[in-house]
mmJSON file of the N, C-alpha and C atoms, coordinates in Angstrom:
{"data_MODEL":{"atom_site":{
"group_PDB":["ATOM","ATOM","ATOM","ATOM","ATOM","ATOM","ATOM","ATOM","ATOM","ATOM","ATOM","ATOM","ATOM","ATOM","ATOM","ATOM","ATOM","ATOM","ATOM","ATOM","ATOM","ATOM","ATOM","ATOM","ATOM","ATOM","ATOM","ATOM","ATOM","ATOM","ATOM","ATOM","ATOM","ATOM","ATOM","ATOM","ATOM","ATOM","ATOM","ATOM","ATOM","ATOM","ATOM","ATOM","ATOM","ATOM","ATOM","ATOM","ATOM","ATOM","ATOM","ATOM","ATOM","ATOM","ATOM","ATOM","ATOM","ATOM","ATOM","ATOM","ATOM","ATOM","ATOM","ATOM","ATOM","ATOM","ATOM","ATOM","ATOM","ATOM","ATOM","ATOM","ATOM","ATOM","ATOM","ATOM","ATOM","ATOM","ATOM","ATOM","ATOM","ATOM","ATOM","ATOM","ATOM","ATOM","ATOM","ATOM","ATOM","ATOM","ATOM","ATOM","ATOM","ATOM","ATOM","ATOM","ATOM","ATOM","ATOM","ATOM","ATOM","ATOM","ATOM","ATOM","ATOM","ATOM","ATOM","ATOM","ATOM","ATOM","ATOM","ATOM","ATOM","ATOM","ATOM","ATOM","ATOM","ATOM","ATOM","ATOM","ATOM","ATOM","ATOM","ATOM","ATOM","ATOM","ATOM","ATOM","ATOM","ATOM","ATOM","ATOM","ATOM","ATOM","ATOM","ATOM","ATOM","ATOM","ATOM","ATOM","ATOM","ATOM","ATOM","ATOM","ATOM","ATOM","ATOM","ATOM","ATOM","ATOM","ATOM","ATOM","ATOM","ATOM","ATOM","ATOM","ATOM","ATOM","ATOM","ATOM","ATOM","ATOM","ATOM","ATOM","ATOM"],
"id":[1,2,3,4,5,6,7,8,9,10,11,12,13,14,15,16,17,18,19,20,21,22,23,24,25,26,27,28,29,30,31,32,33,34,35,36,37,38,39,40,41,42,43,44,45,46,47,48,49,50,51,52,53,54,55,56,57,58,59,60,61,62,63,64,65,66,67,68,69,70,71,72,73,74,75,76,77,78,79,80,81,82,83,84,85,86,87,88,89,90,91,92,93,94,95,96,97,98,99,100,101,102,103,104,105,106,107,108,109,110,111,112,113,114,115,116,117,118,119,120,121,122,123,124,125,126,127,128,129,130,131,132,133,134,135,136,137,138,139,140,141,142,143,144,145,146,147,148,149,150,151,152,153,154,155,156,157,158,159,160,161,162,163,164,165],
"type_symbol":["N","C","C","N","C","C","N","C","C","N","C","C","N","C","C","N","C","C","N","C","C","N","C","C","N","C","C","N","C","C","N","C","C","N","C","C","N","C","C","N","C","C","N","C","C","N","C","C","N","C","C","N","C","C","N","C","C","N","C","C","N","C","C","N","C","C","N","C","C","N","C","C","N","C","C","N","C","C","N","C","C","N","C","C","N","C","C","N","C","C","N","C","C","N","C","C","N","C","C","N","C","C","N","C","C","N","C","C","N","C","C","N","C","C","N","C","C","N","C","C","N","C","C","N","C","C","N","C","C","N","C","C","N","C","C","N","C","C","N","C","C","N","C","C","N","C","C","N","C","C","N","C","C","N","C","C","N","C","C","N","C","C","N","C","C"],
"label_atom_id":["N","CA","C","N","CA","C","N","CA","C","N","CA","C","N","CA","C","N","CA","C","N","CA","C","N","CA","C","N","CA","C","N","CA","C","N","CA","C","N","CA","C","N","CA","C","N","CA","C","N","CA","C","N","CA","C","N","CA","C","N","CA","C","N","CA","C","N","CA","C","N","CA","C","N","CA","C","N","CA","C","N","CA","C","N","CA","C","N","CA","C","N","CA","C","N","CA","C","N","CA","C","N","CA","C","N","CA","C","N","CA","C","N","CA","C","N","CA","C","N","CA","C","N","CA","C","N","CA","C","N","CA","C","N","CA","C","N","CA","C","N","CA","C","N","CA","C","N","CA","C","N","CA","C","N","CA","C","N","CA","C","N","CA","C","N","CA","C","N","CA","C","N","CA","C","N","CA","C","N","CA","C","N","CA","C","N","CA","C","N","CA","C"],
"label_alt_id":[null,null,null,null,null,null,null,null,null,null,null,null,null,null,null,null,null,null,null,null,null,null,null,null,null,null,null,null,null,null,null,null,null,null,null,null,null,null,null,null,null,null,null,null,null,null,null,null,null,null,null,null,null,null,null,null,null,null,null,null,null,null,null,null,null,null,null,null,null,null,null,null,null,null,null,null,null,null,null,null,null,null,null,null,null,null,null,null,null,null,null,null,null,null,null,null,null,null,null,null,null,null,null,null,null,null,null,null,null,null,null,null,null,null,null,null,null,null,null,null,null,null,null,null,null,null,null,null,null,null,null,null,null,null,null,null,null,null,null,null,null,null,null,null,null,null,null,null,null,null,null,null,null,null,null,null,null,null,null,null,null,null,null,null,null],
"label_comp_id":["UNK","UNK","UNK","UNK","UNK","UNK","UNK","UNK","UNK","UNK","UNK","UNK","UNK","UNK","UNK","UNK","UNK","UNK","UNK","UNK","UNK","UNK","UNK","UNK","UNK","UNK","UNK","UNK","UNK","UNK","UNK","UNK","UNK","UNK","UNK","UNK","UNK","UNK","UNK","UNK","UNK","UNK","UNK","UNK","UNK","UNK","UNK","UNK","UNK","UNK","UNK","UNK","UNK","UNK","UNK","UNK","UNK","UNK","UNK","UNK","UNK","UNK","UNK","UNK","UNK","UNK","UNK","UNK","UNK","UNK","UNK","UNK","UNK","UNK","UNK","UNK","UNK","UNK","UNK","UNK","UNK","UNK","UNK","UNK","UNK","UNK","UNK","UNK","UNK","UNK","UNK","UNK","UNK","UNK","UNK","UNK","UNK","UNK","UNK","UNK","UNK","UNK","UNK","UNK","UNK","UNK","UNK","UNK","UNK","UNK","UNK","UNK","UNK","UNK","UNK","UNK","UNK","UNK","UNK","UNK","UNK","UNK","UNK","UNK","UNK","UNK","UNK","UNK","UNK","UNK","UNK","UNK","UNK","UNK","UNK","UNK","UNK","UNK","UNK","UNK","UNK","UNK","UNK","UNK","UNK","UNK","UNK","UNK","UNK","UNK","UNK","UNK","UNK","UNK","UNK","UNK","UNK","UNK","UNK","UNK","UNK","UNK","UNK","UNK","UNK"],
"label_asym_id":["A","A","A","A","A","A","A","A","A","A","A","A","A","A","A","A","A","A","A","A","A","A","A","A","A","A","A","A","A","A","A","A","A","A","A","A","A","A","A","A","A","A","A","A","A","A","A","A","A","A","A","A","A","A","A","A","A","A","A","A","A","A","A","A","A","A","A","A","A","A","A","A","A","A","A","A","A","A","A","A","A","A","A","A","A","A","A","A","A","A","A","A","A","A","A","A","A","A","A","A","A","A","A","A","A","A","A","A","A","A","A","A","A","A","A","A","A","A","A","A","A","A","A","A","A","A","A","A","A","A","A","A","A","A","A","A","A","A","A","A","A","A","A","A","A","A","A","A","A","A","A","A","A","A","A","A","A","A","A","A","A","A","A","A","A"],
"label_entity_id":["1","1","1","1","1","1","1","1","1","1","1","1","1","1","1","1","1","1","1","1","1","1","1","1","1","1","1","1","1","1","1","1","1","1","1","1","1","1","1","1","1","1","1","1","1","1","1","1","1","1","1","1","1","1","1","1","1","1","1","1","1","1","1","1","1","1","1","1","1","1","1","1","1","1","1","1","1","1","1","1","1","1","1","1","1","1","1","1","1","1","1","1","1","1","1","1","1","1","1","1","1","1","1","1","1","1","1","1","1","1","1","1","1","1","1","1","1","1","1","1","1","1","1","1","1","1","1","1","1","1","1","1","1","1","1","1","1","1","1","1","1","1","1","1","1","1","1","1","1","1","1","1","1","1","1","1","1","1","1","1","1","1","1","1","1"],
"label_seq_id":[1,1,1,2,2,2,3,3,3,4,4,4,5,5,5,6,6,6,7,7,7,8,8,8,9,9,9,10,10,10,11,11,11,12,12,12,13,13,13,14,14,14,15,15,15,16,16,16,17,17,17,18,18,18,19,19,19,20,20,20,21,21,21,22,22,22,23,23,23,24,24,24,25,25,25,26,26,26,27,27,27,28,28,28,29,29,29,30,30,30,31,31,31,32,32,32,33,33,33,34,34,34,35,35,35,36,36,36,37,37,37,38,38,38,39,39,39,40,40,40,41,41,41,42,42,42,43,43,43,44,44,44,45,45,45,46,46,46,47,47,47,48,48,48,49,49,49,50,50,50,51,51,51,52,52,52,53,53,53,54,54,54,55,55,55],
"pdbx_PDB_ins_code":[null,null,null,null,null,null,null,null,null,null,null,null,null,null,null,null,null,null,null,null,null,null,null,null,null,null,null,null,null,null,null,null,null,null,null,null,null,null,null,null,null,null,null,null,null,null,null,null,null,null,null,null,null,null,null,null,null,null,null,null,null,null,null,null,null,null,null,null,null,null,null,null,null,null,null,null,null,null,null,null,null,null,null,null,null,null,null,null,null,null,null,null,null,null,null,null,null,null,null,null,null,null,null,null,null,null,null,null,null,null,null,null,null,null,null,null,null,null,null,null,null,null,null,null,null,null,null,null,null,null,null,null,null,null,null,null,null,null,null,null,null,null,null,null,null,null,null,null,null,null,null,null,null,null,null,null,null,null,null,null,null,null,null,null,null],
"Cartn_x":[85.176,85.874,85.691,85.813,85.68,84.271,83.279,81.894,81.584,82.162,81.969,82.555,83.714,84.365,83.553,83.05,82.239,80.972,80.299,79.078,79.404,80.502,80.899,81.194,81.822,82.107,80.821,79.872,78.592,77.84,77.835,77.156,77.837,79.158,79.888,79.634,79.609,79.331,77.921,76.953,75.577,75.462,76.153,76.13,76.768,77.815,78.45,77.516,76.78,75.834,74.731,74.193,73.135,73.666,74.844,75.425,75.718,76.14,76.444,75.204,74.068,72.842,72.006,72.392,71.619,71.477,72.537,72.488,71.57,71.58,70.71,69.241,68.899,67.523,67.094,67.974,67.654,67.365,68.202,68.008,66.733,66.429,65.241,63.956,63.94,62.711,62.57,63.638,63.543,63.58,64.026,64.069,62.718,62.511,61.265,61.6,62.028,62.439,61.278,60.04,58.901,58.638,59.277,59.034,60.135,60.82,61.855,61.202,61.535,60.995,61.439,60.514,60.837,59.891,60.315,59.51,58.486,57.371,56.367,56.305,57.098,57.109,58.328,58.503,59.676,60.946,61.942,63.209,64.053,65.227,66.084,66.592,66.658,67.147,65.998,64.759,63.618,62.96,63.515,62.919,61.934,60.97,59.972,60.491,59.999,60.378,59.358,59.333,58.416,56.965,56.104,54.717,53.893,53.993,53.223,53.969,53.674,54.31,53.445,54.065,53.322,53.197,53.758,53.741,52.62],
"Cartn_y":[-166.065,-165.873,-167.079,-168.289,-169.49,-169.638,-169.34,-169.49,-168.482,-167.303,-166.31,-166.779,-167.359,-167.885,-169.046,-169.905,-171.032,-170.547,-169.576,-169.029,-168.364,-167.624,-166.967,-168.001,-169.099,-170.154,-170.836,-171.042,-171.627,-170.714,-169.435,-168.481,-168.455,-168.409,-168.395,-169.68,-170.802,-172.073,-172.103,-171.586,-171.522,-170.637,-169.515,-168.617,-169.275,-170.038,-170.746,-171.794,-172.488,-173.495,-172.827,-171.733,-171.013,-170.483,-169.892,-169.355,-170.466,-171.615,-172.726,-173.317,-173.245,-173.831,-172.849,-171.594,-170.6,-170.98,-171.413,-171.807,-173.004,-173.943,-175.11,-174.723,-173.823,-173.349,-172.611,-171.791,-171.049,-172.009,-173.0,-173.965,-174.78,-175.127,-175.933,-175.174,-173.887,-173.125,-172.498,-172.428,-171.805,-172.802,-174.023,-175.0,-175.684,-176.282,-176.992,-178.41,-179.28,-180.625,-181.47,-181.121,-181.897,-181.676,-180.7,-180.39,-180.928,-181.965,-182.577,-183.654,-183.67,-184.693,-186.079,-187.028,-188.397,-189.373,-190.627,-191.682,-192.207,-192.729,-193.328,-194.838,-195.379,-196.824,-197.447,-198.739,-199.418,-198.847,-198.68,-198.151,-199.215,-198.842,-199.778,-200.923,-200.699,-201.766,-202.571,-202.318,-203.057,-202.433,-201.339,-200.668,-199.614,-199.293,-198.294,-196.889,-195.963,-194.57,-193.865,-192.531,-191.762,-192.105,-192.07,-192.478,-191.484,-190.2,-189.211,-187.883,-187.114,-185.815,-184.748,-183.78,-182.709,-181.487,-181.532,-180.363,-180.453],
"Cartn_z":[-26.667,-27.932,-28.847,-28.29,-29.1,-29.653,-28.83,-29.294,-30.394,-30.318,-31.381,-32.699,-32.636,-33.83,-34.407,-33.541,-33.984,-34.681,-34.115,-34.716,-36.044,-36.112,-37.353,-38.436,-38.067,-39.042,-39.505,-38.611,-39.003,-39.966,-39.687,-40.568,-41.933,-41.954,-43.22,-44.007,-43.34,-44.012,-44.581,-43.838,-44.333,-45.552,-45.545,-46.697,-47.918,-47.713,-48.821,-49.417,-48.585,-49.077,-49.892,-49.381,-50.108,-51.436,-51.421,-52.648,-53.651,-53.186,-54.076,-54.728,-54.055,-54.592,-55.402,-55.469,-56.204,-57.671,-58.294,-59.703,-59.91,-58.986,-59.102,-59.006,-58.08,-57.967,-59.226,-59.763,-60.98,-62.136,-62.306,-63.396,-63.194,-61.962,-61.69,-61.993,-61.742,-61.925,-63.307,-64.09,-65.412,-66.56,-66.327,-67.408,-67.561,-68.72,-68.995,-69.467,-68.56,-68.973,-69.497,-69.176,-69.648,-71.125,-71.752,-73.154,-74.076,-73.68,-74.505,-75.362,-76.66,-77.547,-77.089,-77.132,-76.746,-77.429,-77.477,-78.096,-77.096,-77.612,-76.739,-76.909,-77.802,-78.06,-77.393,-77.6,-77.052,-77.662,-76.837,-77.304,-77.977,-78.465,-79.185,-78.307,-77.009,-76.124,-75.532,-75.994,-75.49,-74.279,-73.787,-72.634,-73.113,-72.295,-72.659,-72.398,-73.189,-73.06,-72.154,-72.17,-71.334,-71.661,-70.66,-70.829,-71.64,-71.334,-72.087,-72.114,-73.123,-73.287,-72.63,-71.99,-71.335,-72.239,-73.438,-74.311,-75.333],
"occupancy":[1.0,1.0,1.0,1.0,1.0,1.0,1.0,1.0,1.0,1.0,1.0,1.0,1.0,1.0,1.0,1.0,1.0,1.0,1.0,1.0,1.0,1.0,1.0,1.0,1.0,1.0,1.0,1.0,1.0,1.0,1.0,1.0,1.0,1.0,1.0,1.0,1.0,1.0,1.0,1.0,1.0,1.0,1.0,1.0,1.0,1.0,1.0,1.0,1.0,1.0,1.0,1.0,1.0,1.0,1.0,1.0,1.0,1.0,1.0,1.0,1.0,1.0,1.0,1.0,1.0,1.0,1.0,1.0,1.0,1.0,1.0,1.0,1.0,1.0,1.0,1.0,1.0,1.0,1.0,1.0,1.0,1.0,1.0,1.0,1.0,1.0,1.0,1.0,1.0,1.0,1.0,1.0,1.0,1.0,1.0,1.0,1.0,1.0,1.0,1.0,1.0,1.0,1.0,1.0,1.0,1.0,1.0,1.0,1.0,1.0,1.0,1.0,1.0,1.0,1.0,1.0,1.0,1.0,1.0,1.0,1.0,1.0,1.0,1.0,1.0,1.0,1.0,1.0,1.0,1.0,1.0,1.0,1.0,1.0,1.0,1.0,1.0,1.0,1.0,1.0,1.0,1.0,1.0,1.0,1.0,1.0,1.0,1.0,1.0,1.0,1.0,1.0,1.0,1.0,1.0,1.0,1.0,1.0,1.0,1.0,1.0,1.0,1.0,1.0,1.0],
"B_iso_or_equiv":[0.0,0.0,0.0,0.0,0.0,0.0,0.0,0.0,0.0,0.0,0.0,0.0,0.0,0.0,0.0,0.0,0.0,0.0,0.0,0.0,0.0,0.0,0.0,0.0,0.0,0.0,0.0,0.0,0.0,0.0,0.0,0.0,0.0,0.0,0.0,0.0,0.0,0.0,0.0,0.0,0.0,0.0,0.0,0.0,0.0,0.0,0.0,0.0,0.0,0.0,0.0,0.0,0.0,0.0,0.0,0.0,0.0,0.0,0.0,0.0,0.0,0.0,0.0,0.0,0.0,0.0,0.0,0.0,0.0,0.0,0.0,0.0,0.0,0.0,0.0,0.0,0.0,0.0,0.0,0.0,0.0,0.0,0.0,0.0,0.0,0.0,0.0,0.0,0.0,0.0,0.0,0.0,0.0,0.0,0.0,0.0,0.0,0.0,0.0,0.0,0.0,0.0,0.0,0.0,0.0,0.0,0.0,0.0,0.0,0.0,0.0,0.0,0.0,0.0,0.0,0.0,0.0,0.0,0.0,0.0,0.0,0.0,0.0,0.0,0.0,0.0,0.0,0.0,0.0,0.0,0.0,0.0,0.0,0.0,0.0,0.0,0.0,0.0,0.0,0.0,0.0,0.0,0.0,0.0,0.0,0.0,0.0,0.0,0.0,0.0,0.0,0.0,0.0,0.0,0.0,0.0,0.0,0.0,0.0,0.0,0.0,0.0,0.0,0.0,0.0],
"pdbx_formal_charge":[null,null,null,null,null,null,null,null,null,null,null,null,null,null,null,null,null,null,null,null,null,null,null,null,null,null,null,null,null,null,null,null,null,null,null,null,null,null,null,null,null,null,null,null,null,null,null,null,null,null,null,null,null,null,null,null,null,null,null,null,null,null,null,null,null,null,null,null,null,null,null,null,null,null,null,null,null,null,null,null,null,null,null,null,null,null,null,null,null,null,null,null,null,null,null,null,null,null,null,null,null,null,null,null,null,null,null,null,null,null,null,null,null,null,null,null,null,null,null,null,null,null,null,null,null,null,null,null,null,null,null,null,null,null,null,null,null,null,null,null,null,null,null,null,null,null,null,null,null,null,null,null,null,null,null,null,null,null,null,null,null,null,null,null,null],
"auth_seq_id":[1,1,1,2,2,2,3,3,3,4,4,4,5,5,5,6,6,6,7,7,7,8,8,8,9,9,9,10,10,10,11,11,11,12,12,12,13,13,13,14,14,14,15,15,15,16,16,16,17,17,17,18,18,18,19,19,19,20,20,20,21,21,21,22,22,22,23,23,23,24,24,24,25,25,25,26,26,26,27,27,27,28,28,28,29,29,29,30,30,30,31,31,31,32,32,32,33,33,33,34,34,34,35,35,35,36,36,36,37,37,37,38,38,38,39,39,39,40,40,40,41,41,41,42,42,42,43,43,43,44,44,44,45,45,45,46,46,46,47,47,47,48,48,48,49,49,49,50,50,50,51,51,51,52,52,52,53,53,53,54,54,54,55,55,55],
"auth_comp_id":["UNK","UNK","UNK","UNK","UNK","UNK","UNK","UNK","UNK","UNK","UNK","UNK","UNK","UNK","UNK","UNK","UNK","UNK","UNK","UNK","UNK","UNK","UNK","UNK","UNK","UNK","UNK","UNK","UNK","UNK","UNK","UNK","UNK","UNK","UNK","UNK","UNK","UNK","UNK","UNK","UNK","UNK","UNK","UNK","UNK","UNK","UNK","UNK","UNK","UNK","UNK","UNK","UNK","UNK","UNK","UNK","UNK","UNK","UNK","UNK","UNK","UNK","UNK","UNK","UNK","UNK","UNK","UNK","UNK","UNK","UNK","UNK","UNK","UNK","UNK","UNK","UNK","UNK","UNK","UNK","UNK","UNK","UNK","UNK","UNK","UNK","UNK","UNK","UNK","UNK","UNK","UNK","UNK","UNK","UNK","UNK","UNK","UNK","UNK","UNK","UNK","UNK","UNK","UNK","UNK","UNK","UNK","UNK","UNK","UNK","UNK","UNK","UNK","UNK","UNK","UNK","UNK","UNK","UNK","UNK","UNK","UNK","UNK","UNK","UNK","UNK","UNK","UNK","UNK","UNK","UNK","UNK","UNK","UNK","UNK","UNK","UNK","UNK","UNK","UNK","UNK","UNK","UNK","UNK","UNK","UNK","UNK","UNK","UNK","UNK","UNK","UNK","UNK","UNK","UNK","UNK","UNK","UNK","UNK","UNK","UNK","UNK","UNK","UNK","UNK"],
"auth_asym_id":["A","A","A","A","A","A","A","A","A","A","A","A","A","A","A","A","A","A","A","A","A","A","A","A","A","A","A","A","A","A","A","A","A","A","A","A","A","A","A","A","A","A","A","A","A","A","A","A","A","A","A","A","A","A","A","A","A","A","A","A","A","A","A","A","A","A","A","A","A","A","A","A","A","A","A","A","A","A","A","A","A","A","A","A","A","A","A","A","A","A","A","A","A","A","A","A","A","A","A","A","A","A","A","A","A","A","A","A","A","A","A","A","A","A","A","A","A","A","A","A","A","A","A","A","A","A","A","A","A","A","A","A","A","A","A","A","A","A","A","A","A","A","A","A","A","A","A","A","A","A","A","A","A","A","A","A","A","A","A","A","A","A","A","A","A"],
"auth_atom_id":["N","CA","C","N","CA","C","N","CA","C","N","CA","C","N","CA","C","N","CA","C","N","CA","C","N","CA","C","N","CA","C","N","CA","C","N","CA","C","N","CA","C","N","CA","C","N","CA","C","N","CA","C","N","CA","C","N","CA","C","N","CA","C","N","CA","C","N","CA","C","N","CA","C","N","CA","C","N","CA","C","N","CA","C","N","CA","C","N","CA","C","N","CA","C","N","CA","C","N","CA","C","N","CA","C","N","CA","C","N","CA","C","N","CA","C","N","CA","C","N","CA","C","N","CA","C","N","CA","C","N","CA","C","N","CA","C","N","CA","C","N","CA","C","N","CA","C","N","CA","C","N","CA","C","N","CA","C","N","CA","C","N","CA","C","N","CA","C","N","CA","C","N","CA","C","N","CA","C","N","CA","C","N","CA","C","N","CA","C","N","CA","C"],
"pdbx_PDB_model_num":[1,1,1,1,1,1,1,1,1,1,1,1,1,1,1,1,1,1,1,1,1,1,1,1,1,1,1,1,1,1,1,1,1,1,1,1,1,1,1,1,1,1,1,1,1,1,1,1,1,1,1,1,1,1,1,1,1,1,1,1,1,1,1,1,1,1,1,1,1,1,1,1,1,1,1,1,1,1,1,1,1,1,1,1,1,1,1,1,1,1,1,1,1,1,1,1,1,1,1,1,1,1,1,1,1,1,1,1,1,1,1,1,1,1,1,1,1,1,1,1,1,1,1,1,1,1,1,1,1,1,1,1,1,1,1,1,1,1,1,1,1,1,1,1,1,1,1,1,1,1,1,1,1,1,1,1,1,1,1,1,1,1,1,1,1]
}}}
């Protein structure tokens, strides 16, 4: 009986993890972060911006 409950809890926990990450996977595969406008010169604080644009 205890082992059945333990297995059921493991399965339920795994399903919760998968369900919780579904939105993250969707956003990762449908967004296009490489197409955001950015500067190629030194920034206002003296740090460099992105090296090259992919768009």
